[in-house]
C-alpha positions as CSV (number, residue, x, y, z in Angstrom):
1,M,0.0,0.0,0.0
2,E,1.3,3.5,-0.9
3,H,2.2,5.6,2.1
4,Q,1.2,9.2,2.6
5,F,2.5,12.1,4.6
6,V,0.2,13.6,7.2
7,I,1.3,17.2,8.0
8,R,-0.1,19.6,10.6
9,G,0.8,23.1,9.7
10,G,1.6,26.1,11.9
11,R,5.0,25.1,13.4
12,M,8.1,27.2,12.6
13,L,11.1,25.1,11.6
14,E,14.3,25.7,13.7
15,G,17.6,23.9,14.1
16,E,20.5,22.6,11.9
17,I,20.4,20.3,9.0
18,E,23.0,18.8,6.7
19,V,22.5,18.6,3.0
20,R,22.8,15.2,1.3
21,G,24.6,14.4,-1.9
22,S,22.9,15.6,-5.1
23,K,20.1,13.5,-6.5
24,N,21.0,15.0,-10.0
25,S,24.7,14.2,-9.7
26,A,25.2,10.9,-7.8
27,P,23.4,8.6,-10.4
28,K,25.5,10.0,-13.2
29,L,28.7,9.4,-11.3
30,M,27.6,5.8,-10.8
31,I,27.0,5.4,-14.5
32,A,30.4,6.9,-15.2
33,S,32.0,4.0,-13.2
34,L,30.8,1.7,-16.0
35,L,33.6,3.2,-18.2
36,T,36.3,1.3,-16.4
37,E,36.9,-2.2,-15.0
38,E,38.5,-0.8,-11.9
39,P,36.6,0.1,-8.7
40,C,35.3,3.6,-8.0
41,T,34.5,5.0,-4.6
42,F,31.8,7.7,-3.9
43,E,31.4,9.8,-0.7
44,N,28.2,11.6,0.3
45,I,25.9,9.2,-1.6
46,P,22.3,10.1,-0.7
47,F,19.9,7.3,0.4
48,S,17.1,8.1,-2.1
49,Q,15.1,5.9,-4.4
50,E,16.9,7.4,-7.4
51,I,20.1,5.8,-6.1
52,D,18.3,2.5,-5.5
53,I,17.1,2.5,-9.1
54,T,20.6,3.3,-10.5
55,K,22.1,0.6,-8.3
56,E,19.7,-2.0,-9.6
57,L,20.4,-1.0,-13.2
58,C,24.2,-1.2,-12.7
59,E,23.9,-4.6,-11.0
60,I,21.9,-6.0,-13.9
61,I,24.7,-4.7,-16.2
62,G,27.3,-6.4,-14.1
63,S,28.4,-4.0,-11.3
64,A,29.2,-5.1,-7.8
65,V,27.8,-2.2,-5.7
66,L,28.3,-1.7,-2.0
67,I,26.6,1.2,-0.1
68,T,27.4,1.6,3.5
69,P,25.6,3.5,6.3
70,D,28.1,6.3,6.3
71,H,26.9,7.5,2.8
72,R,29.8,5.8,1.0
73,S,29.7,3.5,-2.0
74,T,32.1,1.4,-3.9
75,M,31.3,0.1,-7.5
76,E,33.3,-2.2,-9.6
77,T,32.3,-3.5,-13.1
78,R,34.9,-6.0,-14.1
79,D,32.7,-7.5,-16.8
80,I,29.6,-6.5,-18.6
81,K,27.1,-9.3,-18.0
82,T,24.6,-7.7,-20.4
83,S,24.4,-4.4,-22.3
84,R,20.8,-5.0,-23.2
85,V,18.6,-3.8,-20.3
86,S,15.4,-3.0,-22.2
87,A,13.4,-5.1,-19.7
88,F,14.4,-2.8,-16.8
89,T,11.1,-1.5,-15.4
90,R,12.0,0.9,-12.6
91,K,11.7,4.0,-14.8
92,N,13.8,7.1,-14.6
93,R,16.0,8.9,-17.2
94,I,19.3,7.4,-16.1
95,P,19.5,4.4,-18.5
96,I,20.1,6.6,-21.6
97,L,23.3,7.8,-20.1
98,A,24.6,4.2,-20.1
99,L,24.7,4.1,-23.9
100,G,28.2,5.4,-24.2
101,P,29.8,3.2,-21.5
102,L,28.0,0.1,-22.8
103,L,28.9,0.8,-26.4
104,H,32.6,1.4,-25.5
105,R,32.8,-1.9,-23.6
106,N,30.4,-4.1,-25.7
107,G,29.7,-2.5,-29.0
108,I,25.9,-2.7,-28.6
109,A,23.4,-1.4,-26.0
110,E,19.6,-1.5,-25.5
111,I,17.9,0.6,-22.9
112,P,14.2,1.0,-22.0
113,V,12.0,4.0,-23.1
114,L,12.6,6.7,-20.5
115,G,10.6,7.5,-17.4
116,G,11.0,10.3,-14.9
117,C,8.7,13.1,-13.7
118,P,5.9,14.4,-15.9
119,I,7.1,18.0,-16.1
120,G,6.8,18.7,-19.8
121,H,8.2,17.5,-23.1
122,R,11.7,16.0,-22.5
123,P,12.8,14.8,-25.9
124,I,16.0,12.8,-26.4
125,N,16.5,14.1,-30.0
126,F,19.6,16.0,-28.8
127,H,21.0,12.8,-27.4
128,I,20.3,10.8,-30.6
129,E,21.6,13.4,-33.0
130,A,24.8,13.9,-31.1
131,L,25.5,10.2,-30.8
132,N,24.7,9.7,-34.5
133,R,27.4,12.3,-35.3
134,M,29.8,10.3,-33.2
135,G,29.2,7.1,-35.1
136,V,26.4,5.5,-33.1
137,R,23.4,4.0,-34.9
138,I,20.2,4.1,-32.8
139,E,17.0,2.4,-33.6
140,R,13.7,3.2,-31.8
141,R,11.9,0.0,-31.0
142,E,8.5,-0.5,-29.4
143,Q,9.7,-0.3,-25.8
144,S,13.4,0.4,-26.1
145,Y,16.2,2.1,-27.9
146,Y,18.8,-0.2,-29.6
147,A,22.2,1.2,-30.3
148,E,25.3,-0.2,-32.0
149,T,28.6,1.2,-33.3
150,D,31.8,0.1,-35.1
151,G,33.6,2.6,-32.9
152,I,32.7,5.9,-31.3
153,H,34.7,8.9,-32.7
154,G,34.9,12.5,-31.9
155,A,32.7,15.2,-33.4
156,D,31.7,18.8,-33.3
157,I,28.4,19.0,-31.4
158,E,26.4,22.2,-31.0
159,F,23.1,22.2,-29.1
160,A,20.3,24.6,-30.0
161,T,19.7,25.1,-26.2
162,P,21.8,23.9,-23.3
163,S,20.7,20.4,-22.4
164,V,22.0,18.8,-19.1
165,G,21.2,15.2,-20.1
166,A,22.5,15.5,-23.7
167,T,25.7,17.2,-22.5
168,E,26.3,14.4,-20.0
169,N,25.6,11.8,-22.6
170,V,28.1,13.3,-25.0
171,L,30.7,13.5,-22.2
172,L,30.3,9.8,-21.3
173,A,30.6,8.8,-25.0
174,A,33.5,11.2,-25.9
175,V,36.0,10.4,-23.1
176,R,36.9,7.1,-24.7
177,A,36.1,8.0,-28.3
178,K,38.8,8.3,-31.0
179,G,39.7,11.9,-31.6
180,K,38.4,15.2,-30.3
181,T,34.8,16.2,-29.4
182,I,33.8,19.8,-29.0
183,I,30.5,20.5,-27.3
184,S,29.2,24.0,-28.1
185,N,26.3,25.6,-26.1
186,A,26.9,23.0,-23.5
187,A,25.0,22.9,-20.2
188,V,27.5,23.8,-17.5
189,E,25.5,23.1,-14.3
190,P,27.5,22.3,-11.2
191,E,26.3,18.7,-11.4
192,I,28.0,18.4,-14.8
193,M,31.2,19.8,-13.4
194,N,31.0,17.1,-10.7
195,L,30.8,14.5,-13.5
196,V,33.7,16.2,-15.3
197,D,35.8,16.2,-12.1
198,M,35.2,12.4,-11.8
199,L,36.1,11.7,-15.5
200,Q,39.2,13.8,-15.2
201,R,40.2,11.8,-12.1
202,M,39.7,8.7,-14.1
203,G,42.2,9.9,-16.7
204,S,40.0,11.8,-19.2
205,D,41.3,14.8,-21.1
206,I,38.6,17.5,-20.7
207,H,38.8,21.3,-20.9
208,C,35.9,23.4,-19.9
209,D,35.3,27.0,-21.1
210,L,32.3,27.8,-18.8
211,E,31.9,31.4,-19.9
212,N,31.4,30.4,-23.5
213,R,29.6,27.1,-22.7
214,K,32.2,25.0,-24.5
215,I,33.6,21.7,-23.5
216,I,36.5,20.0,-25.4
217,I,37.3,16.3,-24.9
218,E,40.2,14.4,-26.3
219,G,39.4,10.8,-26.2
220,V,41.6,8.3,-24.4
221,E,41.9,4.6,-24.8
222,K,41.4,3.5,-21.2
223,L,40.2,5.0,-17.9
224,H,41.0,3.9,-14.4
225,G,39.1,3.8,-11.1
226,T,38.9,6.8,-8.8
227,S,37.3,8.3,-5.7
228,I,35.0,11.3,-5.8
229,R,32.7,13.2,-3.4
230,V,29.1,13.8,-4.6
231,M,28.4,17.5,-4.5
232,P,25.7,18.8,-2.1
233,D,22.1,18.8,-3.5
234,R,21.3,22.3,-4.6
235,S,17.5,21.6,-4.7
236,E,17.6,20.2,-1.2
237,I,19.3,23.4,0.0
238,V,16.6,25.5,-1.6
239,S,13.9,23.3,-0.2
240,F,15.1,23.6,3.4
241,A,15.9,27.3,3.0
242,T,12.4,28.1,1.6
243,A,10.8,26.0,4.4
244,A,12.6,28.1,7.0
245,L,11.5,31.4,5.4
246,A,7.9,30.3,4.7
247,T,7.4,29.0,8.3
248,E,9.1,32.1,9.8
249,G,11.7,29.8,11.2
250,D,15.5,29.8,11.6
251,I,17.5,27.0,10.0
252,F,21.3,26.6,9.6
253,I,22.0,24.4,6.6
254,R,25.4,22.8,6.6
255,N,27.5,21.4,3.7
256,I,26.8,24.2,1.2
257,E,29.0,25.4,-1.6
258,V,27.9,29.0,-1.9
259,N,29.3,29.7,-5.4
260,Y,26.5,27.8,-7.1
261,M,23.7,29.3,-5.0
262,Q,24.1,33.0,-6.0
263,S,21.0,33.4,-8.1
264,F,18.8,31.9,-5.3
265,L,20.4,34.1,-2.6
266,E,19.9,37.2,-4.7
267,L,16.1,36.5,-4.9
268,V,15.9,35.6,-1.2
269,R,17.4,39.0,-0.4
270,A,15.1,40.7,-2.9
271,A,12.1,39.1,-1.3
272,G,13.1,40.3,2.1
273,G,14.4,37.0,3.5
274,N,17.5,36.9,5.6
275,F,20.6,34.7,5.3
276,E,24.0,34.7,6.9
277,L,27.1,32.8,5.6
278,S,29.1,31.0,8.3
279,G,31.7,28.3,7.8
280,D,30.5,25.6,5.5
281,G,26.8,26.6,5.8
282,I,24.2,29.3,5.6
283,R,21.6,30.4,8.2
284,F,18.2,31.2,6.7
285,Y,15.5,33.1,8.7
286,G,12.7,35.6,8.0
287,K,9.3,37.1,8.9
288,K,6.2,37.7,6.9
289,P,5.2,39.5,4.9
290,Y,7.8,39.1,2.2
291,R,8.2,41.3,-0.9
292,A,6.9,40.3,-4.3
293,V,9.6,39.5,-6.9
294,V,9.9,38.3,-10.5
295,V,11.5,34.8,-10.9
296,E,12.7,33.6,-14.2
297,T,14.2,30.1,-14.5
298,A,17.3,29.6,-16.7
299,P,20.2,27.2,-17.2
300,H,23.0,27.7,-14.7
301,P,24.2,30.2,-13.5
302,G,20.5,31.3,-13.6
303,F,17.7,30.4,-11.3
304,M,17.3,26.6,-11.5
305,T,14.0,25.2,-12.8
306,D,13.9,22.8,-9.8
307,W,13.8,25.8,-7.4
308,Q,10.7,27.6,-8.6
309,Q,8.2,25.2,-7.0
310,P,9.2,25.7,-3.3
311,F,9.9,29.3,-4.0
312,C,6.3,29.7,-5.4
313,V,5.0,28.7,-2.0
314,L,7.1,31.4,-0.3
315,L,5.7,34.0,-2.8
316,T,2.2,33.2,-1.6
317,Q,3.4,34.8,1.7
318,A,4.6,38.0,-0.1
319,E,2.7,41.2,-0.4
320,G,1.7,42.2,-4.0
321,E,1.9,40.3,-7.2
322,S,4.9,38.0,-7.9
323,I,5.7,36.4,-11.2
324,I,7.3,33.1,-12.1
325,H,8.5,32.7,-15.7
326,E,9.5,29.1,-16.4
327,T,11.7,29.0,-19.5
328,V,13.2,25.5,-19.2
329,Y,10.1,23.2,-19.3
330,E,6.8,24.1,-20.9
331,D,4.6,22.2,-18.5
332,R,6.0,22.7,-15.0
333,L,3.3,24.8,-13.4
334,G,0.6,22.1,-12.9
335,Y,1.3,22.0,-9.1
336,T,-0.1,25.5,-8.8
337,K,-3.6,24.0,-9.1
338,D,-3.0,22.1,-5.8
339,L,-1.7,25.4,-4.2
340,G,-4.9,27.0,-5.4
341,R,-6.9,24.3,-3.6
342,M,-5.0,25.3,-0.5
343,G,-6.1,28.9,-0.8
344,A,-3.3,30.4,-3.0
345,T,-4.3,32.9,-5.6
346,I,-2.3,31.9,-8.7
347,E,-3.1,32.5,-12.4
348,V,-1.1,30.7,-15.1
349,S,-0.6,32.1,-18.5
350,D,0.9,31.3,-21.9
351,E,2.5,34.7,-22.0
352,C,6.2,35.4,-21.3
353,L,5.6,37.4,-18.1
354,G,8.4,39.3,-16.4
355,G,9.9,41.3,-19.2
356,S,11.7,38.9,-21.5
357,Q,10.6,36.4,-24.2
358,C,11.6,32.8,-24.1
359,R,11.5,29.9,-26.6
360,F,7.9,29.3,-25.6
361,H,6.8,32.7,-26.8
362,G,3.8,32.6,-29.2
363,Q,2.9,29.0,-28.2
364,T,0.1,27.8,-26.0
365,F,2.1,26.5,-23.1
366,N,1.1,27.9,-19.7
367,H,4.6,28.6,-18.6
368,S,4.2,31.8,-16.5
369,A,2.3,32.4,-13.3
370,R,1.1,35.4,-11.3
371,I,1.0,34.8,-7.6
372,A,-1.0,37.2,-5.4
373,G,-0.2,37.6,-1.8
374,L,-0.2,37.7,1.2
375,T,-2.5,34.7,1.2
376,P,-3.2,32.3,4.2
377,L,-3.2,28.7,3.2
378,K,-5.5,25.9,4.4
379,A,-5.0,22.2,4.7
380,A,-6.0,19.8,1.8
381,K,-5.6,16.3,0.5
382,I,-3.1,16.3,-2.4
383,A,-1.8,13.7,-4.8
384,V,1.9,14.5,-5.4
385,A,2.6,14.9,-9.2
386,D,6.4,14.9,-9.2
387,I,9.5,15.3,-7.0
388,R,9.7,19.1,-6.9
389,A,5.9,19.6,-6.9
390,G,5.9,17.3,-3.9
391,M,8.3,19.5,-2.0
392,A,6.1,22.5,-2.8
393,N,3.2,20.5,-1.4
394,I,5.1,19.8,1.8
395,I,6.1,23.4,2.4
396,A,2.5,24.6,1.7
397,A,1.2,22.0,4.2
398,L,3.8,23.2,6.8
399,I,2.3,26.7,6.8
400,A,-1.3,25.8,6.2
401,D,-4.0,25.9,8.8
402,G,-5.0,22.3,9.7
403,E,-4.0,18.8,8.8
404,S,-3.0,18.0,5.2
405,A,-2.5,14.5,3.6
406,L,-0.1,14.0,0.7
407,A,-0.5,10.8,-1.4
408,N,1.9,9.5,-4.1
409,I,4.9,10.4,-1.9
410,G,7.0,7.9,-3.8
411,H,7.9,10.8,-6.0
412,I,9.3,12.7,-3.1
413,D,11.3,9.7,-1.9
414,R,12.9,9.5,-5.3
415,G,14.7,12.8,-4.7
416,Y,14.8,13.3,-0.9
417,E,16.4,11.0,1.7
418,K,14.0,10.4,4.7
419,I,12.5,13.9,4.3
420,D,9.9,13.3,7.0
421,E,12.4,12.3,9.6
422,R,14.7,15.3,8.8
423,L,11.8,17.7,8.9
424,R,10.7,16.3,12.3
425,H,14.2,17.0,13.5
426,L,13.5,20.7,12.7
427,G,10.2,20.7,14.5
428,A,7.7,19.8,11.8
429,E,4.6,17.8,12.6
430,I,4.8,15.2,9.8
431,E,4.1,11.5,9.8
432,R,4.4,8.8,7.3
433,S,1.3,6.6,7.4
């Protein structure tokens, strides 16, 4: 039976919390270990379902995976038992990243049609076109993608828009390809740099020009094992910080690398929230009412698309009209209907609000939202739609009047380790039932 979260609102969150390893980084590092026969060691591995899914996939392929209670993991893939994992049914978007490693080690690969959160059209045409240019033949079958190659070679790849997944896929294919690969208009998110760091430690030849979004890879014949620390989860940082501000609490979040949080911190300050940098962490605290702001998501170093959902809840507690302009995914504002059921006043629009036009301009995608505040929220029964919407649901329930029940919490467990236990540590009234 699917569990639910029962949350009683009205408690401010206080205390200290440590951020876990990034849900958007750790699985990619695990996949990178498939490029070598030697063991790889990971520190700061999160205990989330996304890691469970990736572990199961790698074990089917042939990896020996050990994860210990101290958030460490060792992986070793001496032999590829199978490079055809089309029957793998635990759906996320990780299997497509295994194409390069499997092709390098076995010449063929077959992966299932992708899963993941329903947050808009997430095509893999960038992946396919790039790998085609690198000498990979890919066939779309009924429930899978079948790929084969006579040898992956370098190529010049230019993306129309920066794509995190496609950039990662090209990196994983290019590091052992013959010749040079140049990725232009690459995604340069910190999670990608965490992957680049690991690949360089394994013996890859990679140069990154972050300012011009260009990554240059000289292929090498062989890679070796390494050790790497998973970077802190940026979305988890924002989730706890926003929960602190929305509940008028006071939370010190440890294990933060401030350099990749600037766009968030700027908006916290603009909205009237408070933060103080201290050692390896940041203290977040604030009082209502907050100030209305304009939020526009963008690839790094802009405001991350995974941050706008919890921040939207905070904006319901701001005076005046705030705007969120989602420019990364065209269908990521569905969660605002649930916030509306809880009393929020939010109007979605297919216009490009906030002053700039994005690639969805002139289309019919509701990718902008007007949020009117200050609005008290009331409890409700909600079915969680995806990971980040689920965190918005939790924060809304924490400040709502009454007792809320959140179903479909498996989505949240995919991205957050024991979120209910960790929130209780901060004073929240939340139970898993």
